[in-house]
N, C-alpha and C positions, 0 to 999 in steps of 0.2 A: 500889695499885692497884688501878683500879675497871675491869670490863668490862662493856659495855654490846654486846645482843644480841636481835636480833627473832624467835629462836626457842630453842625450849628443850627440850634431850635430855643425856644424860651427855657430850656433847663441853666441856660448860663447864665440867664438874669436870676431865676432859683438860687441860682449859687452864689451869687454876686450878693441877694439880699439874705441871705442864710448867714454868709462868713461876717457881713459888715455888723449885723443883729447882734453878733457876738461882744461886740464893744473894741475886738483885740487885733480887727483886720479892718484893713480901707484898699479896698478892691479896685485899682485904677484903670485895668487894662485888661480885656480878653483877646488873646490871641487866637485866628483859629487858621489850621496848618492842612492844606491839603495835602494827601498824600502823595507819592510819586508814582508816576504811572507806571513802573516796574515794579511795582507793589502787587502779589499775586491775591488776585479778587475776582471772582467772575463778575461779569457785568460792570467793570470799571472803566468810566468812560475816561477820554484826552483830560488830562491837570486845566490842559485850556479850557475848557468850558468847565469844569470844577472852579477854578479859581475866580471865573468871572462870575458864575453864578452867586457863588461866597460873597463877592463886593457887591452886589448888587442884593444880597439878602442883608447886610450890614449897613447900607449906604446913608440909611435914617442914625444908624448908631451913633452916639458920640464916645463910645468907648471900649466897641468891639471892633475889631480890623485881621483884616487878612493881611498872611504871611506865605510870602511865594517861595523862601527859601527853600524849604523840603521839597518841592515839589519841581522847583528848576535847579535841581542839583544833576552830576550825572548819573546817578545809582540811589537806590533807595537807603533810607535812614532809619537807624534804629531811635528808638521813641526819646531815649535818654538823650541821644545828639542833638534831637529838637530843642527838647528842655535846654541842654548847655548852650544853644545859638540863642533864644529867648532871654537867656537869662545874662547874656554875652552885650545885648541890644538894650536891657533893661534900666542900665547907667542914665536914660536921658530921664527916667520918672524919678531918680534920685535928688537929681537938680530943678526938676520942673516942679513936683508935690511934696518931696521929703524935706522939707525945713529940718526935721529933728537930725537929718542924718542916720536912719534908721535901718540898716538893709534890706533892698526890695527884695521878696520871697515871688518865686515861679512857682506853682502847683498845676498838677495835671488831673483837669476836670475829667471825670470818667463816668461811666454806669457801672451797677455790681457786676452788669455780664464780663465786663473788662476787667474787675477786680479776680473776677474769679477764675478767669482765664489764665493769674498767675499761674496756677495749679496744673496748668494742661503740661506735661512732659515735653521737653526738647522748643516751647514755644518761647517760653522766654531767658534770656541769660540770667543766671543768680544775681552777677556783677553787675549787671543791667541793674534787677530789680532793689538791690541793695540801694545803689545808688539815687534810684526815683523816689524812694520812701523814706532813705536818709536825710538826704541831700537837698531834696524838692517838697517832694509830699504828695496828697492827695488829697482832690475832693470829691467826696463819693456822692451818687445820686442813687436814694435808695427807692425803688420802686415797689408798688406791691408785689409782693411773693417772695420777694428777694429778701438777704437776711444775712447782708455784709459783718455784720459783728460776729455776729458766729463762724462766718469764714476767717474772719482776722484773727478770731480765737484760737482758729482750727490749725494757722498756720506762723510757725515760729517765725517765722520772719517780720510777717506781718506783725503779730502780736509783739516783737520788739522795739518794732516803731509805731505802737499803735498810735501814739499821741500829735502823729503825724501826718492820720489818717482822717478827715474830718467828713462824718455822712451827715448827710442832706438830706429829709426827707419830701417825697414831692406828695405833700397831703391833697393837690387839686391832680388826679392824675391825667394823664394824655396819651392816648392810644397811638396818636399819628407818629410815623416813620418812615424815613426815607423807602424800605422795602414795601410798604402800602403805597405811598407814593408811585413809585416803580410799577408797580402793581397794575395801579388803576392806569398810568400810562398806555402801559401793555395792553390794555384790554378797551383801550380808546374811553376812557370814562372820566368823566368832571375833577380835576383836580382843585377848582376853584375856593378860594380859603383855607385850605390845607397849607397854600405857602404861598410867601410873599406875591402879587402880581408882575414885580418883572423879572423874576424869577421863571415865571410859570410862562410868561412871554417866550422869555430866551428860550426853554426849553420847545418850546411849539416851535419857533421862528428854526432852529435848529434840529427837529426833528430826533430830539433826545428822547431815548428810555423809551421808541416805539411811539410816542408822541406825535398826531399827525402836525403838518406843517401849515 
């Protein structure tokens, strides 16, 4: 199995442990795909910086890697397009790791908030959602206060493919988020121990998010 995700923190390790513990999967790689610069999100900095920070954050991992395909394209890509790309390059794992010749699965790792965004009118294409849950599948991290199982039950599409949606419970809560880190930087507060030192050094060196040089 290969995870595809747009962010990096310990939850990707949590998801790997949970999926391997089922005895049904063997997670071999995790891809982090920084979004294209044209994605309309307030405060989004250059993909050049985001890709470099991603690389620094994962430099000690032997299974998580950054993928520059999405941010290096001419325009923003839909999530399903990124999943298709990761699937197309996953053939290397079929030879290197899969001696039984079984198909390599690519799944989207997400939080309950992204799962619930599927119900937002006009945000997702029904065709895209169907392809994501049917052909790829989801691994959803459930945090305190969220109820992804209830949301799946309330969605006819998700209920149809519920066996391809895996819920992972975050038993050790971690409230650190990129929003909190950026807020601390804007207020000139320390982010020591919140993120890897090489990433913090890069942020300060380039004065990103309002951090001091």
